[in-house]
N, CA, C and O atoms as a GROMACS GRO file, in nm:
protein
  448
    1MET      N    1  11.488   9.065  14.115
    1MET     CA    2  11.562   9.112  14.000
    1MET      C    3  11.466   9.131  13.882
    1MET      O    4  11.383   9.045  13.854
    2LYS      N    5  11.480   9.242  13.815
    2LYS     CA    6  11.392   9.275  13.703
    2LYS      C    7  11.441   9.207  13.576
    2LYS      O    8  11.560   9.210  13.544
    3GLU      N    9  11.347   9.146  13.504
    3GLU     CA   10  11.381   9.084  13.377
    3GLU      C   11  11.363   9.186  13.265
    3GLU      O   12  11.270   9.267  13.268
    4PHE      N   13  11.449   9.181  13.169
    4PHE     CA   14  11.440   9.272  13.055
    4PHE      C   15  11.400   9.194  12.932
    4PHE      O   16  11.449   9.085  12.905
    5MET      N   17  11.311   9.253  12.858
    5MET     CA   18  11.267   9.194  12.732
    5MET      C   19  11.365   9.235  12.622
    5MET      O   20  11.418   9.346  12.625
    6PRO      N   21  11.390   9.146  12.528
    6PRO     CA   22  11.478   9.185  12.418
    6PRO      C   23  11.419   9.300  12.339
    6PRO      O   24  11.297   9.313  12.326
    7ARG      N   25  11.505   9.383  12.288
    7ARG     CA   26  11.461   9.498  12.209
    7ARG      C   27  11.396   9.448  12.081
    7ARG      O   28  11.450   9.362  12.011
    8LYS      N   29  11.280   9.503  12.051
    8LYS     CA   30  11.207   9.462  11.931
    8LYS      C   31  11.234   9.563  11.821
    8LYS      O   32  11.211   9.683  11.838
    9ILE      N   33  11.283   9.515  11.710
    9ILE     CA   34  11.311   9.601  11.596
    9ILE      C   35  11.207   9.571  11.489
    9ILE      O   36  11.184   9.456  11.453
   10PHE      N   37  11.145   9.676  11.440
   10PHE     CA   38  11.045   9.657  11.335
   10PHE      C   39  11.113   9.625  11.203
   10PHE      O   40  11.212   9.688  11.165
   11SER      N   41  11.058   9.529  11.135
   11SER     CA   42  11.104   9.502  11.000
   11SER      C   43  11.003   9.567  10.905
   11SER      O   44  10.888   9.587  10.942
   12PRO      N   45  11.046   9.598  10.786
   12PRO     CA   46  10.953   9.660  10.691
   12PRO      C   47  10.829   9.574  10.667
   12PRO      O   48  10.722   9.628  10.637
   13GLU      N   49  10.843   9.442  10.678
   13GLU     CA   50  10.729   9.353  10.653
   13GLU      C   51  10.627   9.356  10.766
   13GLU      O   52  10.509   9.330  10.742
   14SER      N   53  10.670   9.389  10.887
   14SER     CA   54  10.579   9.381  11.002
   14SER      C   55  10.517   9.516  11.040
   14SER      O   56  10.435   9.521  11.132
   15MET      N   57  10.551   9.620  10.974
   15MET     CA   58  10.496   9.751  11.010
   15MET      C   59  10.388   9.792  10.911
   15MET      O   60  10.386   9.746  10.797
   16PRO      N   61  10.299   9.880  10.956
   16PRO     CA   62  10.196   9.931  10.865
   16PRO      C   63  10.261   9.998  10.743
   16PRO      O   64  10.362  10.067  10.756
   17SER      N   65  10.203   9.978  10.628
   17SER     CA   66  10.262  10.031  10.504
   17SER      C   67  10.274  10.183  10.507
   17SER      O   68  10.368  10.239  10.451
   18LEU      N   69  10.179  10.251  10.571
   18LEU     CA   70  10.185  10.397  10.580
   18LEU      C   71  10.309  10.441  10.658
   18LEU      O   72  10.373  10.540  10.621
   19VAL      N   73  10.342  10.370  10.764
   19VAL     CA   74  10.461  10.404  10.843
   19VAL      C   75  10.587  10.383  10.760
   19VAL      O   76  10.675  10.469  10.758
   20GLY      N   77  10.596  10.270  10.692
   20GLY     CA   78  10.711  10.244  10.605
   20GLY      C   79  10.726  10.349  10.496
   20GLY      O   80  10.837  10.391  10.464
   21GLU      N   81  10.613  10.389  10.438
   21GLU     CA   82  10.616  10.492  10.333
   21GLU      C   83  10.667  10.625  10.389
   21GLU      O   84  10.750  10.691  10.326
   22ARG      N   85  10.619  10.663  10.507
   22ARG     CA   86  10.664  10.789  10.568
   22ARG      C   87  10.813  10.784  10.599
   22ARG      O   88  10.883  10.883  10.578
   23LEU      N   89  10.862  10.672  10.648
   23LEU     CA   90  11.005  10.660  10.677
   23LEU      C   91  11.088  10.672  10.550
   23LEU      O   92  11.194  10.737  10.550
   24ARG      N   93  11.042  10.611  10.442
   24ARG     CA   94  11.114  10.622  10.314
   24ARG      C   95  11.114  10.767  10.266
   24ARG      O   96  11.214  10.814  10.212
   25ILE      N   97  11.003  10.838  10.284
   25ILE     CA   98  10.997  10.979  10.246
   25ILE      C   99  11.092  11.060  10.332
   25ILE      O  100  11.163  11.147  10.281
   26TRP      N  101  11.095  11.033  10.462
   26TRP     CA  102  11.189  11.102  10.552
   26TRP      C  103  11.332  11.079  10.505
   26TRP      O  104  11.411  11.173  10.496
   27GLY      N  105  11.365  10.954  10.474
   27GLY     CA  106  11.500  10.923  10.428
   27GLY      C  107  11.535  10.995  10.300
   27GLY      O  108  11.644  11.050  10.286
   28SER      N  109  11.442  10.995  10.207
   28SER     CA  110  11.463  11.064  10.080
   28SER      C  111  11.481  11.214  10.102
   28SER      O  112  11.565  11.276  10.036
   29ALA      N  113  11.404  11.272  10.193
   29ALA     CA  114  11.417  11.415  10.222
   29ALA      C  115  11.554  11.446  10.280
   29ALA      O  116  11.615  11.547  10.246
   30ILE      N  117  11.602  11.360  10.369
   30ILE     CA  118  11.734  11.382  10.428
   30ILE      C  119  11.841  11.380  10.320
   30ILE      O  120  11.927  11.468  10.316
   31ARG      N  121  11.837  11.280  10.234
   31ARG     CA  122  11.938  11.271  10.128
   31ARG      C  123  11.926  11.389  10.031
   31ARG      O  124  12.026  11.452   9.996
   32THR      N  125  11.804  11.419   9.987
   32THR     CA  126  11.782  11.528   9.892
   32THR      C  127  11.832  11.661   9.948
   32THR      O  128  11.902  11.735   9.878
   33GLN      N  129  11.797  11.691  10.072
   33GLN     CA  130  11.840  11.818  10.131
   33GLN      C  131  11.991  11.821  10.154
   33GLN      O  132  12.054  11.926  10.137
   34ARG      N  133  12.048  11.708  10.192
   34ARG     CA  134  12.194  11.704  10.211
   34ARG      C  135  12.265  11.736  10.080
   34ARG      O  136  12.360  11.814  10.077
   35VAL      N  137  12.219  11.675   9.972
   35VAL     CA  138  12.281  11.697   9.841
   35VAL      C  139  12.255  11.840   9.793
   35VAL      O  140  12.347  11.906   9.745
   36ARG      N  141  12.131  11.889   9.805
   36ARG     CA  142  12.098  12.026   9.763
   36ARG      C  143  12.181  12.131   9.837
   36ARG      O  144  12.221  12.232   9.780
   37GLN      N  145  12.206  12.104   9.964
   37GLN     CA  146  12.282  12.198  10.045
   37GLN      C  147  12.434  12.175  10.034
   37GLN      O  148  12.513  12.239  10.103
   38ARG      N  149  12.471  12.084   9.949
   38ARG     CA  150  12.612  12.051   9.924
   38ARG      C  151  12.685  12.014  10.053
   38ARG      O  152  12.798  12.057  10.078
   39ILE      N  153  12.618  11.933  10.134
   39ILE     CA  154  12.677  11.881  10.256
   39ILE      C  155  12.719  11.737  10.227
   39ILE      O  156  12.638  11.657  10.181
   40THR      N  157  12.844  11.704  10.253
   40THR     CA  158  12.888  11.567  10.229
   40THR      C  159  12.830  11.476  10.336
   40THR      O  160  12.789  11.520  10.443
   41ALA      N  161  12.827  11.349  10.304
   41ALA     CA  162  12.779  11.250  10.401
   41ALA      C  163  12.862  11.257  10.529
   41ALA      O  164  12.808  11.250  10.639
   42GLU      N  165  12.992  11.269  10.513
   42GLU     CA  166  13.080  11.275  10.629
   42GLU      C  167  13.052  11.398  10.715
   42GLU      O  168  13.053  11.390  10.838
   43GLN      N  169  13.026  11.512  10.651
   43GLN     CA  170  12.995  11.634  10.726
   43GLN      C  171  12.865  11.619  10.805
   43GLN      O  172  12.858  11.660  10.921
   44LEU      N  173  12.762  11.560  10.743
   44LEU     CA  174  12.636  11.542  10.813
   44LEU      C  175  12.652  11.441  10.927
   44LEU      O  176  12.593  11.458  11.034
   45CYS      N  177  12.731  11.338  10.905
   45CYS     CA  178  12.758  11.242  11.012
   45CYS      C  179  12.817  11.310  11.134
   45CYS      O  180  12.778  11.281  11.248
   46VAL      N  181  12.910  11.400  11.112
   46VAL     CA  182  12.972  11.473  11.223
   46VAL      C  183  12.868  11.562  11.291
   46VAL      O  184  12.861  11.567  11.414
   47ARG      N  185  12.787  11.631  11.212
   47ARG     CA  186  12.688  11.724  11.268
   47ARG      C  187  12.582  11.654  11.352
   47ARG      O  188  12.537  11.708  11.453
   48ILE      N  189  12.543  11.533  11.312
   48ILE     CA  190  12.437  11.464  11.386
   48ILE      C  191  12.490  11.349  11.471
   48ILE      O  192  12.413  11.277  11.534
   49ASP      N  193  12.621  11.333  11.472
   49ASP     CA  194  12.689  11.235  11.557
   49ASP      C  195  12.642  11.091  11.532
   49ASP      O  196  12.604  11.020  11.624
   50VAL      N  197  12.645  11.051  11.404
   50VAL     CA  198  12.615  10.913  11.368
   50VAL      C  199  12.725  10.861  11.277
   50VAL      O  200  12.803  10.939  11.220
   51SER      N  201  12.731  10.731  11.264
   51SER     CA  202  12.829  10.670  11.173
   51SER      C  203  12.780  10.683  11.029
   51SER      O  204  12.664  10.715  11.003
   52ARG      N  205  12.871  10.659  10.936
   52ARG     CA  206  12.835  10.662  10.794
   52ARG      C  207  12.732  10.554  10.762
   52ARG      O  208  12.643  10.575  10.680
   53ALA      N  209  12.744  10.439  10.827
   53ALA     CA  210  12.648  10.331  10.806
   53ALA      C  211  12.508  10.372  10.853
   53ALA      O  212  12.409  10.342  10.787
   54THR      N  213  12.500  10.440  10.967
   54THR     CA  214  12.371  10.486  11.018
   54THR      C  215  12.311  10.591  10.926
   54THR      O  216  12.191  10.589  10.900
   55LEU      N  217  12.392  10.682  10.876
   55LEU     CA  218  12.341  10.782  10.782
   55LEU      C  219  12.286  10.715  10.657
   55LEU      O  220  12.182  10.754  10.605
   56SER      N  221  12.355  10.614  10.609
   56SER     CA  222  12.307  10.541  10.492
   56SER      C  223  12.170  10.478  10.521
   56SER      O  224  12.081  10.482  10.436
   57ARG      N  225  12.154  10.421  10.640
   57ARG     CA  226  12.026  10.363  10.678
   57ARG      C  227  11.919  10.471  10.693
   57ARG      O  228  11.804  10.449  10.656
   58LEU      N  229  11.956  10.586  10.747
   58LEU     CA  230  11.862  10.699  10.758
   58LEU      C  231  11.810  10.738  10.619
   58LEU      O  232  11.690  10.756  10.599
   59GLU      N  233  11.902  10.750  10.527
   59GLU     CA  234  11.865  10.796  10.392
   59GLU      C  235  11.782  10.692  10.317
   59GLU      O  236  11.718  10.726  10.216
   60ARG      N  237  11.781  10.569  10.363
   60ARG     CA  238  11.695  10.465  10.304
   60ARG      C  239  11.561  10.455  10.376
   60ARG      O  240  11.470  10.387  10.328
   61GLY      N  241  11.548  10.523  10.492
   61GLY     CA  242  11.424  10.515  10.568
   61GLY      C  243  11.414  10.389  10.651
   61GLY      O  244  11.305  10.336  10.670
   62ASP      N  245  11.526  10.340  10.699
   62ASP     CA  246  11.531  10.217  10.778
   62ASP      C  247  11.453  10.234  10.909
   62ASP      O  248  11.480  10.327  10.985
   63PRO      N  249  11.357  10.145  10.937
   63PRO     CA  250  11.276  10.157  11.058
   63PRO      C  251  11.353  10.125  11.186
   63PRO      O  252  11.305  10.156  11.295
   64ALA      N  253  11.469  10.063  11.176
   64ALA     CA  254  11.546  10.028  11.295
   64ALA      C  255  11.626  10.146  11.349
   64ALA      O  256  11.680  10.138  11.460
   65VAL      N  257  11.636  10.255  11.272
   65VAL     CA  258  11.710  10.372  11.318
   65VAL      C  259  11.623  10.451  11.414
   65VAL      O  260  11.503  10.469  11.391
   66ASN      N  261  11.683  10.497  11.522
   66ASN     CA  262  11.615  10.573  11.625
   66ASN      C  263  11.550  10.698  11.565
   66ASN      O  264  11.612  10.768  11.484
   67VAL      N  265  11.427  10.726  11.604
   67VAL     CA  266  11.356  10.843  11.552
   67VAL      C  267  11.431  10.973  11.586
   67VAL      O  268  11.422  11.070  11.512
   68ALA      N  269  11.504  10.974  11.696
   68ALA     CA  270  11.581  11.093  11.732
   68ALA      C  271  11.688  11.123  11.628
   68ALA      O  272  11.721  11.239  11.604
   69ALA      N  273  11.742  11.020  11.566
   69ALA     CA  274  11.842  11.041  11.461
   69ALA      C  275  11.779  11.109  11.340
   69ALA      O  276  11.838  11.200  11.280
   70TYR      N  277  11.658  11.066  11.303
   70TYR     CA  278  11.587  11.132  11.193
   70TYR      C  279  11.564  11.279  11.226
   70TYR      O  280  11.592  11.367  11.144
   71MET      N  281  11.512  11.305  11.345
   71MET     CA  282  11.481  11.443  11.381
   71MET      C  283  11.606  11.529  11.393
   71MET      O  284  11.603  11.647  11.358
   72THR      N  285  11.713  11.471  11.442
   72THR     CA  286  11.839  11.546  11.451
   72THR      C  287  11.889  11.581  11.312
   72THR      O  288  11.940  11.691  11.290
   73ALA      N  289  11.875  11.489  11.218
   73ALA     CA  290  11.915  11.517  11.080
   73ALA      C  291  11.828  11.629  11.022
   73ALA      O  292  11.880  11.720  10.957
   74PHE      N  293  11.698  11.622  11.045
   74PHE     CA  294  11.609  11.729  10.997
   74PHE      C  295  11.650  11.864  11.055
   74PHE      O  296  11.654  11.964  10.984
   75LEU      N  297  11.681  11.866  11.184
   75LEU     CA  298  11.722  11.990  11.250
   75LEU      C  299  11.852  12.043  11.189
   75LEU      O  300  11.863  12.162  11.161
   76ALA      N  301  11.949  11.955  11.170
   76ALA     CA  302  12.078  11.996  11.114
   76ALA      C  303  12.062  12.049  10.971
   76ALA      O  304  12.138  12.136  10.928
   77LEU      N  305  11.964  11.997  10.899
   77LEU     CA  306  11.940  12.040  10.761
   77LEU      C  307  11.844  12.159  10.753
   77LEU      O  308  11.819  12.211  10.644
   78GLY      N  309  11.791  12.201  10.867
   78GLY     CA  310  11.701  12.317  10.869
   78GLY      C  311  11.560  12.288  10.822
   78GLY      O  312  11.490  12.380  10.780
   79ILE      N  313  11.517  12.162  10.829
   79ILE     CA  314  11.384  12.126  10.779
   79ILE      C  315  11.296  12.059  10.884
   79ILE      O  316  11.195  11.998  10.849
   80LEU      N  317  11.333  12.068  11.011
   80LEU     CA  318  11.257  11.998  11.115
   80LEU      C  319  11.110  12.038  11.116
   80LEU      O  320  11.024  11.950  11.119
   81ASP      N  321  11.081  12.166  11.114
   81ASP     CA  322  10.941  12.210  11.123
   81ASP      C  323  10.858  12.170  11.001
   81ASP      O  324  10.738  12.149  11.014
   82GLU      N  325  10.920  12.160  10.885
   82GLU     CA  326  10.847  12.116  10.766
   82GLU      C  327  10.830  11.964  10.765
   82GLU      O  328  10.726  11.914  10.724
   83ALA      N  329  10.933  11.892  10.809
   83ALA     CA  330  10.929  11.747  10.805
   83ALA      C  331  10.843  11.687  10.916
   83ALA      O  332  10.772  11.588  10.894
   84VAL      N  333  10.848  11.749  11.033
   84VAL     CA  334  10.774  11.698  11.149
   84VAL      C  335  10.706  11.817  11.217
   84VAL      O  336  10.758  11.871  11.314
   85PRO      N  337  10.590  11.858  11.166
   85PRO     CA  338  10.522  11.973  11.226
   85PRO      C  339  10.488  11.947  11.372
   85PRO      O  340  10.464  11.833  11.411
   86THR      N  341  10.487  12.051  11.452
   86THR     CA  342  10.451  12.040  11.593
   86THR      C  343  10.305  11.998  11.606
   86THR      O  344  10.218  12.050  11.536
   87LEU      N  345  10.280  11.903  11.696
   87LEU     CA  346  10.142  11.858  11.719
   87LEU      C  347  10.061  11.968  11.785
   87LEU      O  348  10.113  12.045  11.866
   88ALA      N  349   9.935  11.974  11.751
   88ALA     CA  350   9.844  12.069  11.816
   88ALA      C  351   9.840  12.037  11.965
   88ALA      O  352   9.837  11.920  12.003
   89SER      N  353   9.841  12.139  12.048
   89SER     CA  354   9.848  12.118  12.193
   89SER      C  355   9.731  12.036  12.247
   89SER      O  356   9.745  11.971  12.350
   90VAL      N  357   9.618  12.037  12.180
   90VAL     CA  358   9.504  11.959  12.225
   90VAL      C  359   9.536  11.810  12.224
   90VAL      O  360   9.473  11.733  12.297
   91LEU      N  361   9.632  11.768  12.145
   91LEU     CA  362   9.669  11.627  12.137
   91LEU      C  363   9.760  11.582  12.251
   91LEU      O  364   9.768  11.462  12.279
   92TRP      N  365   9.828  11.674  12.316
   92TRP     CA  366   9.923  11.632  12.418
   92TRP      C  367   9.910  11.704  12.552
   92TRP      O  368   9.978  11.666  12.647
   93SER      N  369   9.827  11.804  12.561
   93SER     CA  370   9.815  11.875  12.689
   93SER      C  371   9.678  11.848  12.752
   93SER      O  372   9.585  11.802  12.686
   94GLY      N  373   9.669  11.878  12.880
   94GLY     CA  374   9.543  11.864  12.949
   94GLY      C  375   9.529  11.732  13.021
   94GLY      O  376   9.627  11.662  13.045
   95SER      N  377   9.408  11.701  13.055
   95SER     CA  378   9.375  11.584  13.135
   95SER      C  379   9.390  11.455  13.055
   95SER      O  380   9.369  11.452  12.934
   96GLU      N  381   9.425  11.349  13.125
   96GLU     CA  382   9.432  11.217  13.063
   96GLU      C  383   9.309  11.135  13.098
   96GLU      O  384   9.309  11.013  13.081
   97ASN      N  385   9.204  11.200  13.145
   97ASN     CA  386   9.083  11.130  13.187
   97ASN      C  387   8.995  11.089  13.070
   97ASN      O  388   8.892  11.026  13.091
   98GLY      N  389   9.032  11.123  12.949
   98GLY     CA  390   8.950  11.093  12.834
   98GLY      C  391   8.971  10.955  12.774
   98GLY      O  392   8.939  10.933  12.658
   99ARG      N  393   9.026  10.861  12.851
   99ARG     CA  394   9.051  10.727  12.798
   99ARG      C  395   8.921  10.655  12.767
   99ARG      O  396   8.819  10.678  12.833
  100VAL      N  397   8.923  10.571  12.668
  100VAL     CA  398   8.807  10.494  12.628
  100VAL      C  399   8.793  10.375  12.723
  100VAL      O  400   8.891  10.308  12.753
  101ARG      N  401   8.673  10.350  12.769
  101ARG     CA  402   8.648  10.238  12.861
  101ARG      C  403   8.540  10.149  12.801
  101ARG      O  404   8.452  10.195  12.729
  102ALA      N  405   8.547  10.022  12.834
  102ALA     CA  406   8.446   9.927  12.787
  102ALA      C  407   8.312   9.960  12.852
  102ALA      O  408   8.308  10.004  12.967
  103ARG      N  409   8.204   9.939  12.780
  103ARG     CA  410   8.070   9.968  12.831
  103ARG      C  411   8.021   9.862  12.930
  103ARG      O  412   7.953   9.894  13.028
  104HIS      N  413   8.054   9.737  12.904
  104HIS     CA  414   8.003   9.627  12.986
  104HIS      C  415   8.119   9.555  13.053
  104HIS      O  416   8.232   9.554  13.002
  105GLU      N  417   8.090   9.496  13.166
  105GLU     CA  418   8.193   9.424  13.242
  105GLU      C  419   8.255   9.312  13.157
  105GLU      O  420   8.376   9.289  13.166
  106GLU      N  421   8.174   9.244  13.076
  106GLU     CA  422   8.228   9.134  12.995
  106GLU      C  423   8.322   9.186  12.885
  106GLU      O  424   8.399   9.109  12.828
  107ASP      N  425   8.315   9.316  12.856
  107ASP     CA  426   8.403   9.378  12.756
  107ASP      C  427   8.528   9.435  12.818
  107ASP      O  428   8.601   9.509  12.752
  108ALA      N  429   8.555   9.403  12.945
  108ALA     CA  430   8.668   9.463  13.017
  108ALA      C  431   8.801   9.439  12.948
  108ALA      O  432   8.894   9.518  12.964
  109ASP      N  433   8.812   9.330  12.872
  109ASP     CA  434   8.937   9.302  12.800
  109ASP      C  435   8.962   9.402  12.688
  109ASP      O  436   9.074   9.411  12.638
  110ASP      N  437   8.861   9.477  12.649
  110ASP     CA  438   8.873   9.574  12.541
  110ASP      C  439   8.917   9.710  12.590
  110ASP      O  440   8.915   9.807  12.513
  111TYR      N  441   8.956   9.721  12.717
  111TYR     CA  442   8.998   9.848  12.775
  111TYR      C  443   9.122   9.901  12.705
  111TYR      O  444   9.215   9.826  12.679
  112PHE      N  445   9.123  10.031  12.674
  112PHE     CA  446   9.238  10.092  12.608
  112PHE      C  447   9.304  10.186  12.702
  112PHE      O  448   9.404  10.248  12.666
   0.00000   0.00000   0.00000
């Protein structure tokens, strides 16, 4: 029988400050665009299929909210490509043989 690990939720204190800052910016962008486009919170909730509480957390940049919810909100607001630009194909396509390996056997624990 397979054991499952409890789901780990990042708290703002345990995540890199740059990540927390980006999430807050994402949340602010969602709220700003929703208001600019005169979309009510309830209307956006229906469009992205989340509860009002989840939308509130999105607009605050809560790290516990699924990244798909952020991206779905960006898509519904028409700002996905500006908010989350597509990664250059060199970053995700091709061979995976470029992994970094330790130089010495005693450094084997440093394998990435």
